[in-house]
C-alpha positions as YAML, in Angstrom:
chain: A
units: angstrom
residues:
- id: 1
  name: UNK
  ca: [-37.07, -0.61, 46.09]
- id: 2
  name: UNK
  ca: [-33.44, -1.38, 45.42]
- id: 3
  name: UNK
  ca: [-30.60, -0.68, 42.97]
- id: 4
  name: UNK
  ca: [-28.70, -2.90, 40.55]
- id: 5
  name: UNK
  ca: [-25.20, -2.34, 39.17]
- id: 6
  name: UNK
  ca: [-23.82, -4.43, 36.31]
- id: 7
  name: UNK
  ca: [-20.04, -4.67, 36.22]
- id: 8
  name: UNK
  ca: [-17.68, -7.44, 35.20]
- id: 9
  name: UNK
  ca: [-14.28, -8.38, 33.86]
- id: 10
  name: UNK
  ca: [-11.46, -5.97, 34.64]
- id: 11
  name: UNK
  ca: [-10.72, -3.66, 37.54]
- id: 12
  name: UNK
  ca: [-11.50, -0.73, 35.24]
- id: 13
  name: UNK
  ca: [-15.17, -1.72, 35.37]
- id: 14
  name: UNK
  ca: [-15.36, -3.46, 38.74]
- id: 15
  name: UNK
  ca: [-13.81, -0.86, 41.04]
- id: 16
  name: UNK
  ca: [-15.68, 2.18, 39.64]
- id: 17
  name: UNK
  ca: [-18.89, 0.20, 40.16]
- id: 18
  name: UNK
  ca: [-17.88, -0.44, 43.75]
- id: 19
  name: UNK
  ca: [-17.11, 3.27, 44.23]
- id: 20
  name: UNK
  ca: [-20.65, 4.17, 43.16]
- id: 21
  name: UNK
  ca: [-22.17, 1.54, 45.45]
- id: 22
  name: UNK
  ca: [-20.22, 2.82, 48.44]
- id: 23
  name: UNK
  ca: [-21.45, 6.34, 47.67]
- id: 24
  name: UNK
  ca: [-25.01, 5.04, 47.63]
- id: 25
  name: UNK
  ca: [-24.41, 3.55, 51.07]
- id: 26
  name: UNK
  ca: [-22.86, 6.83, 52.23]
- id: 27
  name: UNK
  ca: [-26.05, 8.58, 51.11]
- id: 28
  name: UNK
  ca: [-28.25, 6.25, 53.17]
- id: 29
  name: UNK
  ca: [-28.96, 3.24, 50.94]
- id: 30
  name: UNK
  ca: [-28.60, -0.08, 52.84]
- id: 31
  name: UNK
  ca: [-25.96, -2.40, 51.41]
- id: 32
  name: UNK
  ca: [-28.49, -5.17, 51.00]
- id: 33
  name: UNK
  ca: [-30.42, -2.92, 48.62]
- id: 34
  name: UNK
  ca: [-27.53, -2.62, 46.15]
- id: 35
  name: UNK
  ca: [-27.34, -5.72, 43.95]
- id: 36
  name: UNK
  ca: [-24.30, -6.37, 41.79]
- id: 37
  name: UNK
  ca: [-24.66, -8.46, 38.64]
- id: 38
  name: UNK
  ca: [-21.62, -9.86, 36.88]
- id: 39
  name: UNK
  ca: [-19.81, -12.97, 35.74]
- id: 40
  name: UNK
  ca: [-17.25, -15.16, 37.45]
- id: 41
  name: UNK
  ca: [-14.09, -13.06, 37.31]
- id: 42
  name: UNK
  ca: [-12.80, -10.30, 39.57]
- id: 43
  name: UNK
  ca: [-16.30, -9.10, 40.42]
- id: 44
  name: UNK
  ca: [-17.20, -12.48, 41.94]
- id: 45
  name: UNK
  ca: [-14.63, -11.80, 44.67]
- id: 46
  name: UNK
  ca: [-14.70, -8.02, 45.10]
- id: 47
  name: UNK
  ca: [-18.42, -7.45, 45.58]
- id: 48
  name: UNK
  ca: [-19.25, -10.28, 48.01]
- id: 49
  name: UNK
  ca: [-16.08, -9.46, 49.99]
- id: 50
  name: UNK
  ca: [-17.34, -5.87, 50.24]
- id: 51
  name: UNK
  ca: [-20.64, -7.05, 51.71]
- id: 52
  name: UNK
  ca: [-22.94, -6.53, 48.70]
- id: 53
  name: UNK
  ca: [-25.38, -9.08, 47.29]
- id: 54
  name: UNK
  ca: [-24.07, -10.50, 44.03]
- id: 55
  name: UNK
  ca: [-25.69, -12.43, 41.18]
- id: 56
  name: UNK
  ca: [-23.37, -14.26, 38.81]
- id: 57
  name: UNK
  ca: [-24.49, -14.85, 35.24]
- id: 58
  name: UNK
  ca: [-23.03, -17.43, 32.91]
- id: 59
  name: UNK
  ca: [-21.84, -15.21, 30.11]
- id: 60
  name: UNK
  ca: [-19.31, -15.00, 27.35]
- id: 61
  name: UNK
  ca: [-18.08, -11.83, 25.76]
- id: 62
  name: UNK
  ca: [-18.61, -11.23, 22.07]
- id: 63
  name: UNK
  ca: [-15.52, -12.10, 20.05]
- id: 64
  name: UNK
  ca: [-14.58, -9.27, 17.71]
- id: 65
  name: UNK
  ca: [-13.15, -11.74, 15.20]
- id: 66
  name: UNK
  ca: [-15.11, -14.53, 13.52]
- id: 67
  name: UNK
  ca: [-15.66, -17.25, 16.09]
- id: 68
  name: UNK
  ca: [-17.91, -20.26, 16.59]
- id: 69
  name: UNK
  ca: [-18.45, -18.99, 20.13]
- id: 70
  name: UNK
  ca: [-20.51, -16.12, 18.71]
- id: 71
  name: UNK
  ca: [-23.03, -18.61, 17.30]
- id: 72
  name: UNK
  ca: [-23.88, -19.63, 20.87]
- id: 73
  name: UNK
  ca: [-24.23, -16.05, 22.08]
- id: 74
  name: UNK
  ca: [-27.95, -15.45, 21.29]
- id: 75
  name: UNK
  ca: [-29.02, -18.40, 23.44]
- id: 76
  name: UNK
  ca: [-26.72, -17.37, 26.27]
- id: 77
  name: UNK
  ca: [-27.99, -13.80, 26.03]
- id: 78
  name: UNK
  ca: [-31.68, -14.79, 26.11]
- id: 79
  name: UNK
  ca: [-31.14, -16.92, 29.20]
- id: 80
  name: UNK
  ca: [-29.23, -14.13, 30.95]
- id: 81
  name: UNK
  ca: [-31.91, -11.56, 30.13]
- id: 82
  name: UNK
  ca: [-34.60, -13.85, 31.52]
- id: 83
  name: UNK
  ca: [-32.63, -14.42, 34.72]
- id: 84
  name: UNK
  ca: [-32.00, -10.71, 35.20]
- id: 85
  name: UNK
  ca: [-35.65, -9.81, 34.60]
- id: 86
  name: UNK
  ca: [-36.64, -12.24, 37.35]
- id: 87
  name: UNK
  ca: [-34.00, -10.75, 39.65]
- id: 88
  name: UNK
  ca: [-35.18, -7.19, 38.99]
- id: 89
  name: UNK
  ca: [-38.76, -8.13, 39.78]
- id: 90
  name: UNK
  ca: [-37.91, -10.20, 42.87]
- id: 91
  name: UNK
  ca: [-35.79, -7.41, 44.33]
- id: 92
  name: UNK
  ca: [-38.09, -4.60, 43.23]
- id: 93
  name: UNK
  ca: [-35.21, -2.80, 41.51]
- id: 94
  name: UNK
  ca: [-36.02, 0.81, 40.73]
- id: 95
  name: UNK
  ca: [-32.95, 1.85, 38.75]
- id: 96
  name: UNK
  ca: [-30.00, 0.12, 37.03]
- id: 97
  name: UNK
  ca: [-26.44, 1.20, 36.28]
- id: 98
  name: UNK
  ca: [-24.29, -0.56, 33.69]
- id: 99
  name: UNK
  ca: [-20.54, -0.02, 33.90]
- id: 100
  name: UNK
  ca: [-19.75, -1.27, 30.40]
- id: 101
  name: UNK
  ca: [-18.35, -4.64, 29.24]
- id: 102
  name: UNK
  ca: [-20.36, -7.63, 28.10]
- id: 103
  name: UNK
  ca: [-22.56, -7.95, 31.20]
- id: 104
  name: UNK
  ca: [-24.10, -4.55, 30.45]
- id: 105
  name: UNK
  ca: [-26.06, -5.89, 27.47]
- id: 106
  name: UNK
  ca: [-28.30, -8.47, 29.19]
- id: 107
  name: UNK
  ca: [-28.76, -6.35, 32.30]
- id: 108
  name: UNK
  ca: [-29.63, -3.16, 30.42]
- id: 109
  name: UNK
  ca: [-31.90, -5.06, 28.03]
- id: 110
  name: UNK
  ca: [-33.70, -6.70, 30.95]
- id: 111
  name: UNK
  ca: [-34.17, -3.28, 32.55]
- id: 112
  name: UNK
  ca: [-35.56, -1.93, 29.28]
- id: 113
  name: UNK
  ca: [-38.01, -4.81, 29.02]
- id: 114
  name: UNK
  ca: [-39.10, -4.31, 32.64]
- id: 115
  name: UNK
  ca: [-39.49, -0.53, 32.11]
- id: 116
  name: UNK
  ca: [-36.85, 0.10, 34.78]
- id: 117
  name: UNK
  ca: [-34.78, 3.22, 34.01]
- id: 118
  name: UNK
  ca: [-31.12, 2.49, 33.44]
- id: 119
  name: UNK
  ca: [-27.94, 4.51, 33.13]
- id: 120
  name: UNK
  ca: [-24.57, 3.59, 31.66]
- id: 121
  name: UNK
  ca: [-21.03, 4.62, 32.45]
- id: 122
  name: UNK
  ca: [-18.39, 4.85, 29.73]
- id: 123
  name: UNK
  ca: [-14.84, 5.27, 31.04]
- id: 124
  name: UNK
  ca: [-13.15, 5.58, 27.66]
- id: 125
  name: UNK
  ca: [-12.99, 8.32, 25.06]
- id: 126
  name: UNK
  ca: [-14.24, 5.82, 22.47]
- id: 127
  name: UNK
  ca: [-17.27, 3.88, 23.69]
- id: 128
  name: UNK
  ca: [-17.13, 0.11, 23.87]
- id: 129
  name: UNK
  ca: [-19.49, -2.10, 21.89]
- id: 130
  name: UNK
  ca: [-21.90, -2.83, 24.77]
- id: 131
  name: UNK
  ca: [-22.42, 0.82, 25.61]
- id: 132
  name: UNK
  ca: [-22.70, 1.80, 21.95]
- id: 133
  name: UNK
  ca: [-25.60, -0.60, 21.56]
- id: 134
  name: UNK
  ca: [-27.38, -0.04, 24.86]
- id: 135
  name: UNK
  ca: [-27.06, 3.75, 25.07]
- id: 136
  name: UNK
  ca: [-29.97, 3.94, 22.62]
- id: 137
  name: UNK
  ca: [-32.46, 3.35, 25.45]
- id: 138
  name: UNK
  ca: [-30.43, 4.62, 28.42]
- id: 139
  name: UNK
  ca: [-31.68, 7.56, 30.45]
- id: 140
  name: UNK
  ca: [-28.14, 8.94, 30.16]
- id: 141
  name: UNK
  ca: [-24.60, 7.70, 29.65]
- id: 142
  name: UNK
  ca: [-22.12, 9.08, 32.17]
- id: 143
  name: UNK
  ca: [-18.81, 9.71, 30.40]
- id: 144
  name: UNK
  ca: [-15.27, 10.28, 31.59]
- id: 145
  name: UNK
  ca: [-14.08, 12.51, 28.75]
- id: 146
  name: UNK
  ca: [-15.54, 15.53, 27.05]
- id: 147
  name: UNK
  ca: [-16.34, 14.52, 23.47]
- id: 148
  name: UNK
  ca: [-16.68, 10.78, 24.15]
- id: 149
  name: UNK
  ca: [-17.73, 9.15, 20.89]
- id: 150
  name: UNK
  ca: [-20.31, 6.46, 20.29]
- id: 151
  name: UNK
  ca: [-23.02, 7.03, 22.93]
- id: 152
  name: UNK
  ca: [-26.30, 8.89, 23.10]
- id: 153
  name: UNK
  ca: [-27.23, 11.42, 25.79]
- id: 154
  name: UNK
  ca: [-23.73, 11.71, 27.25]
- id: 155
  name: UNK
  ca: [-23.33, 13.37, 30.62]
- id: 156
  name: UNK
  ca: [-19.78, 14.37, 31.60]
- id: 157
  name: UNK
  ca: [-18.97, 13.30, 35.17]
- id: 158
  name: UNK
  ca: [-15.58, 11.54, 35.06]
- id: 159
  name: UNK
  ca: [-14.79, 8.01, 36.23]
- id: 160
  name: UNK
  ca: [-15.70, 6.94, 39.79]
- id: 161
  name: UNK
  ca: [-12.63, 6.31, 41.91]
- id: 162
  name: UNK
  ca: [-12.14, 4.85, 45.35]
- id: 163
  name: UNK
  ca: [-12.91, 7.25, 48.18]
- id: 164
  name: UNK
  ca: [-9.36, 7.32, 49.57]
- id: 165
  name: UNK
  ca: [-8.22, 8.99, 46.34]
- id: 166
  name: UNK
  ca: [-10.89, 11.69, 46.12]
- id: 167
  name: UNK
  ca: [-9.27, 13.97, 48.70]
- id: 168
  name: UNK
  ca: [-5.69, 12.93, 48.08]
- id: 169
  name: UNK
  ca: [-2.51, 14.69, 49.26]
- id: 170
  name: UNK
  ca: [0.71, 12.96, 48.31]
- id: 171
  name: UNK
  ca: [2.74, 14.86, 50.90]
- id: 172
  name: UNK
  ca: [0.60, 13.49, 53.74]
- id: 173
  name: UNK
  ca: [1.31, 9.88, 52.74]
- id: 174
  name: UNK
  ca: [4.77, 10.05, 51.21]
- id: 175
  name: UNK
  ca: [6.87, 9.05, 54.22]
- id: 176
  name: UNK
  ca: [4.55, 6.21, 55.19]
- id: 177
  name: UNK
  ca: [4.41, 5.02, 51.59]
- id: 178
  name: UNK
  ca: [8.19, 4.84, 51.22]
- id: 179
  name: UNK
  ca: [8.43, 2.98, 54.52]
- id: 180
  name: UNK
  ca: [5.68, 0.58, 53.42]
- id: 181
  name: UNK
  ca: [7.72, -0.54, 50.41]
- id: 182
  name: UNK
  ca: [11.16, -0.27, 52.00]
- id: 183
  name: UNK
  ca: [12.29, 2.49, 49.64]
- id: 184
  name: UNK
  ca: [15.27, 4.59, 50.65]
- id: 185
  name: UNK
  ca: [14.75, 8.36, 50.13]
- id: 186
  name: UNK
  ca: [16.90, 10.03, 47.53]
- id: 187
  name: UNK
  ca: [15.95, 8.30, 44.30]
- id: 188
  name: UNK
  ca: [13.16, 8.96, 41.83]
- id: 189
  name: UNK
  ca: [10.52, 6.26, 42.23]
- id: 190
  name: UNK
  ca: [9.19, 4.89, 38.97]
- id: 191
  name: UNK
  ca: [5.88, 3.14, 39.64]
- id: 192
  name: UNK
  ca: [4.73, 0.53, 37.15]
- id: 193
  name: UNK
  ca: [1.53, -1.39, 36.56]
- id: 194
  name: UNK
  ca: [0.00, -3.04, 33.54]
- id: 195
  name: UNK
  ca: [-3.59, -3.34, 34.67]
- id: 196
  name: UNK
  ca: [-5.58, -6.53, 34.98]
- id: 197
  name: UNK
  ca: [-5.11, -7.30, 31.27]
- id: 198
  name: UNK
  ca: [-2.12, -6.94, 28.99]
- id: 199
  name: UNK
  ca: [0.60, -6.57, 31.62]
- id: 200
  name: UNK
  ca: [3.01, -8.90, 29.84]
- id: 201
  name: UNK
  ca: [4.47, -6.40, 27.36]
- id: 202
  name: UNK
  ca: [5.07, -3.79, 30.05]
- id: 203
  name: UNK
  ca: [6.58, -6.33, 32.46]
- id: 204
  name: UNK
  ca: [8.99, -7.46, 29.75]
- id: 205
  name: UNK
  ca: [9.97, -3.88, 28.95]
- id: 206
  name: UNK
  ca: [10.61, -3.13, 32.63]
- id: 207
  name: UNK
  ca: [12.81, -6.24, 32.93]
- id: 208
  name: UNK
  ca: [14.91, -4.95, 30.05]
- id: 209
  name: UNK
  ca: [15.04, -1.42, 31.49]
- id: 210
  name: UNK
  ca: [16.13, -2.72, 34.89]
- id: 211
  name: UNK
  ca: [18.92, -4.83, 33.39]
- id: 212
  name: UNK
  ca: [20.30, -2.09, 31.14]
- id: 213
  name: UNK
  ca: [19.60, 1.16, 33.05]
- id: 214
  name: UNK
  ca: [22.36, 3.75, 32.71]
- id: 215
  name: UNK
  ca: [20.57, 6.90, 33.80]
- id: 216
  name: UNK
  ca: [19.83, 8.88, 36.97]
- id: 217
  name: UNK
  ca: [19.21, 7.12, 40.29]
- id: 218
  name: UNK
  ca: [15.81, 5.42, 40.30]
- id: 219
  name: UNK
  ca: [13.86, 2.80, 42.23]
- id: 220
  name: UNK
  ca: [11.32, 0.64, 40.44]
- id: 221
  name: UNK
  ca: [8.07, -0.03, 42.30]
- id: 222
  name: UNK
  ca: [6.35, -2.64, 40.18]
- id: 223
  name: UNK
  ca: [2.80, -3.94, 40.60]
- id: 224
  name: UNK
  ca: [2.83, -7.10, 38.52]
- id: 225
  name: UNK
  ca: [-0.46, -8.81, 39.43]
- id: 226
  name: UNK
  ca: [-0.66, -11.84, 41.67]
- id: 227
  name: UNK
  ca: [-0.53, -14.29, 38.78]
- id: 228
  name: UNK
  ca: [2.79, -12.78, 37.60]
- id: 229
  name: UNK
  ca: [4.42, -12.26, 41.00]
- id: 230
  name: UNK
  ca: [6.44, -15.46, 40.84]
- id: 231
  name: UNK
  ca: [7.63, -14.98, 37.27]
- id: 232
  name: UNK
  ca: [9.58, -11.72, 37.69]
- id: 233
  name: UNK
  ca: [13.33, -12.25, 38.00]
- id: 234
  name: UNK
  ca: [15.02, -9.24, 39.58]
- id: 235
  name: UNK
  ca: [18.46, -10.86, 39.93]
- id: 236
  name: UNK
  ca: [20.10, -8.98, 37.06]
- id: 237
  name: UNK
  ca: [18.67, -5.57, 37.86]
- id: 238
  name: UNK
  ca: [21.01, -2.58, 37.98]
- id: 239
  name: UNK
  ca: [18.52, -0.59, 40.08]
- id: 240
  name: UNK
  ca: [16.49, -1.30, 43.23]
- id: 241
  name: UNK
  ca: [13.43, -3.17, 41.96]
- id: 242
  name: UNK
  ca: [10.53, -3.78, 44.34]
- id: 243
  name: UNK
  ca: [7.95, -6.25, 43.04]
- id: 244
  name: UNK
  ca: [4.44, -6.26, 44.54]
- id: 245
  name: UNK
  ca: [1.82, -8.81, 43.49]
- id: 246
  name: UNK
  ca: [-1.27, -6.87, 44.58]
- id: 247
  name: UNK
  ca: [-1.86, -3.60, 46.40]
- id: 248
  name: UNK
  ca: [-5.23, -3.07, 48.03]
- id: 249
  name: UNK
  ca: [-4.36, 0.43, 49.30]
- id: 250
  name: UNK
  ca: [-3.40, 2.15, 46.06]
- id: 251
  name: UNK
  ca: [-3.08, 5.55, 47.74]
- id: 252
  name: UNK
  ca: [0.31, 4.39, 49.05]
- id: 253
  name: UNK
  ca: [1.46, 3.26, 45.63]
- id: 254
  name: UNK
  ca: [0.65, 6.66, 44.12]
- id: 255
  name: UNK
  ca: [2.19, 8.51, 47.07]
- id: 256
  name: UNK
  ca: [5.47, 6.65, 46.59]
- id: 257
  name: UNK
  ca: [5.50, 7.14, 42.81]
- id: 258
  name: UNK
  ca: [7.22, 10.11, 41.16]
- id: 259
  name: UNK
  ca: [6.66, 8.88, 37.60]
- id: 260
  name: UNK
  ca: [4.23, 6.20, 36.52]
- id: 261
  name: UNK
  ca: [4.41, 3.75, 33.64]
- id: 262
  name: UNK
  ca: [1.12, 2.04, 32.90]
- id: 263
  name: UNK
  ca: [-1.81, 1.29, 30.67]
- id: 264
  name: UNK
  ca: [-4.48, 3.85, 29.80]
- id: 265
  name: UNK
  ca: [-7.71, 2.19, 30.91]
- id: 266
  name: UNK
  ca: [-9.83, 3.24, 33.85]
- id: 267
  name: UNK
  ca: [-6.68, 3.93, 35.84]
- id: 268
  name: UNK
  ca: [-6.22, 7.28, 34.07]
- id: 269
  name: UNK
  ca: [-8.86, 8.70, 36.44]
- id: 270
  name: UNK
  ca: [-6.73, 7.71, 39.43]
- id: 271
  name: UNK
  ca: [-3.57, 8.99, 37.74]
- id: 272
  name: UNK
  ca: [-5.21, 12.37, 37.26]
- id: 273
  name: UNK
  ca: [-6.73, 12.47, 40.75]
- id: 274
  name: UNK
  ca: [-3.33, 11.79, 42.35]
- id: 275
  name: UNK
  ca: [-1.53, 14.34, 40.13]
- id: 276
  name: UNK
  ca: [0.89, 11.66, 38.92]
- id: 277
  name: UNK
  ca: [3.01, 12.34, 35.79]
- id: 278
  name: UNK
  ca: [2.91, 9.29, 33.56]
- id: 279
  name: UNK
  ca: [4.17, 7.40, 30.56]
- id: 280
  name: UNK
  ca: [1.10, 5.67, 29.14]
- id: 281
  name: UNK
  ca: [1.29, 2.56, 26.97]
- id: 282
  name: UNK
  ca: [-2.22, 2.06, 25.58]
- id: 283
  name: UNK
  ca: [-3.20, -1.56, 25.06]
- id: 284
  name: UNK
  ca: [-4.47, -2.71, 21.68]
- id: 285
  name: UNK
  ca: [-7.03, -5.09, 23.25]
- id: 286
  name: UNK
  ca: [-10.72, -4.27, 23.68]
- id: 287
  name: UNK
  ca: [-10.96, -2.49, 20.34]
- id: 288
  name: UNK
  ca: [-8.05, -0.16, 21.09]
- id: 289
  name: UNK
  ca: [-10.11, 2.20, 23.25]
- id: 290
  name: UNK
  ca: [-7.14, 3.00, 25.48]
- id: 291
  name: UNK
  ca: [-5.53, 5.01, 22.69]
- id: 292
  name: UNK
  ca: [-8.19, 7.72, 23.00]
- id: 293
  name: UNK
  ca: [-7.73, 7.87, 26.78]
- id: 294
  name: UNK
  ca: [-3.97, 8.22, 26.45]
- id: 295
  name: UNK
  ca: [-4.36, 10.88, 23.77]
- id: 296
  name: UNK
  ca: [-6.61, 12.94, 26.06]
- id: 297
  name: UNK
  ca: [-4.01, 12.79, 28.84]
- id: 298
  name: UNK
  ca: [-1.25, 13.76, 26.43]
- id: 299
  name: UNK
  ca: [-3.25, 16.70, 25.02]
- id: 300
  name: UNK
  ca: [-3.68, 17.98, 28.58]
- id: 301
  name: UNK
  ca: [0.08, 17.81, 29.11]
- id: 302
  name: UNK
  ca: [-0.27, 15.18, 31.84]
- id: 303
  name: UNK
  ca: [1.34, 12.22, 30.08]
- id: 304
  name: UNK
  ca: [3.74, 11.00, 27.44]
- id: 305
  name: UNK
  ca: [2.25, 8.30, 25.20]
- id: 306
  name: UNK
  ca: [4.35, 5.39, 24.02]
- id: 307
  name: UNK
  ca: [2.85, 2.68, 21.83]
- id: 308
  name: UNK
  ca: [3.72, -0.97, 22.42]
- id: 309
  name: UNK
  ca: [5.70, -0.93, 19.17]
- id: 310
  name: UNK
  ca: [7.93, 1.78, 20.67]
- id: 311
  name: UNK
  ca: [8.56, 0.13, 24.04]
- id: 312
  name: UNK
  ca: [12.18, -0.20, 23.03]
- id: 313
  name: UNK
  ca: [12.42, 3.57, 23.61]
- id: 314
  name: UNK
  ca: [11.11, 3.30, 27.17]
- id: 315
  name: UNK
  ca: [14.47, 3.78, 28.89]
- id: 316
  name: UNK
  ca: [15.18, 6.92, 26.87]
- id: 317
  name: UNK
  ca: [11.75, 8.43, 27.63]
- id: 318
  name: UNK
  ca: [11.95, 7.54, 31.32]
- id: 319
  name: UNK
  ca: [15.49, 8.88, 31.56]
- id: 320
  name: UNK
  ca: [14.48, 12.27, 30.17]
- id: 321
  name: UNK
  ca: [11.60, 12.60, 32.65]
- id: 322
  name: UNK
  ca: [13.49, 11.26, 35.65]
- id: 323
  name: UNK
  ca: [16.24, 13.78, 34.97]
- id: 324
  name: UNK
  ca: [13.92, 16.81, 34.82]
- id: 325
  name: UNK
  ca: [11.87, 17.39, 37.95]
- id: 326
  name: UNK
  ca: [10.44, 20.64, 36.55]
- id: 327
  name: UNK
  ca: [8.84, 18.79, 33.63]
- id: 328
  name: UNK
  ca: [7.32, 16.26, 36.01]
- id: 329
  name: UNK
  ca: [5.90, 19.08, 38.13]
- id: 330
  name: UNK
  ca: [4.23, 20.61, 35.06]
- id: 331
  name: UNK
  ca: [2.77, 17.21, 34.13]
- id: 332
  name: UNK
  ca: [1.52, 16.71, 37.70]
- id: 333
  name: UNK
  ca: [-0.29, 20.06, 37.66]
- id: 334
  name: UNK
  ca: [-1.80, 19.25, 34.27]
- id: 335
  name: UNK
  ca: [-3.06, 15.90, 35.57]
- id: 336
  name: UNK
  ca: [-4.67, 17.56, 38.56]
- id: 337
  name: UNK
  ca: [-6.32, 20.17, 36.35]
- id: 338
  name: UNK
  ca: [-8.34, 17.54, 34.46]
- id: 339
  name: UNK
  ca: [-9.18, 15.34, 37.46]
- id: 340
  name: UNK
  ca: [-12.84, 14.78, 38.32]
- id: 341
  name: UNK
  ca: [-12.94, 13.34, 41.81]
- id: 342
  name: UNK
  ca: [-16.68, 13.64, 42.48]
- id: 343
  name: UNK
  ca: [-17.89, 11.23, 39.78]
- id: 344
  name: UNK
  ca: [-19.04, 8.50, 42.18]
- id: 345
  name: UNK
  ca: [-21.01, 10.98, 44.27]
- id: 346
  name: UNK
  ca: [-22.62, 12.61, 41.24]
- id: 347
  name: UNK
  ca: [-23.66, 9.27, 39.75]
- id: 348
  name: UNK
  ca: [-25.04, 8.04, 43.07]
- id: 349
  name: UNK
  ca: [-27.11, 11.20, 43.39]
- id: 350
  name: UNK
  ca: [-28.52, 10.78, 39.88]
- id: 351
  name: UNK
  ca: [-29.45, 7.17, 40.63]
- id: 352
  name: UNK
  ca: [-31.21, 8.15, 43.85]
- id: 353
  name: UNK
  ca: [-33.10, 10.94, 42.08]
- id: 354
  name: UNK
  ca: [-34.17, 8.54, 39.31]
- id: 355
  name: UNK
  ca: [-35.18, 5.88, 41.79]
- id: 356
  name: UNK
  ca: [-38.33, 7.79, 42.67]
...
């Protein structure tokens, strides 16, 4: 018998799914017995490149606004469910994990129809539509935050993160990280990323900050995404500004970063695990679920939250934090206090136990 993991769309779903799969392998499950099911986006590269079998479904996500595309969804969904049911039978799948997003619905429904137990993972404090619907029949929904709303049978475990961040010590990697990016010691490094969606507003705000900075000595370390790498103009910057398209080894990015500016999706688990003080700019996409994640980090004292509408205040907020190392240290300790670094291992164990 084998396992199936449904994950698609953004890195916030794809990489936690991969973390669970690698834990399954660590616990003795052969790679060929862990099937990933997704669409044609990031997952179609990450999972095959990592050596796992992958089944791509032709899917479209449900539009939250009125759209003619939604009229075609029932037919697309029925076809996907039929394909997944065949896949589950052919591979003798004994348990299924859905990581949220649109692919969860057909995969979880197929598992329900085949009487295969399935679990869900919800990374946000406010559950997404797919998990809200499918948690009704799930054996349990693993959640990242205490008090997650919108799912049944929640089980608090945290969000799975890549193994090289589960036993993380910034001091061990700091020198190598600075060398990796060519950063001279002596300045406060402000790390920036916008996530796989919605990076535009943050990138624009950083461009303005770099051109007008009049505060303490900083270096910007900016992950812009490969599709944006050629569109960032650093010529007018008043501070050292290092632009990176993609970073596969994120432990170095966090080790170099003294203060992070970013979205509040699945990355908040990594921010907490690496004890990184942050300024979080929750995106309004995806039903606005990032706002609840950012609020949880702020309540813990680990982050300052700045809405997109207030991005004009970014330089002022960053300046106050860059200039006060003691505040950043308090935020770092608060982030570490709420980190849950064993989520992937705990989920993998539950899947193995349920497998029978």
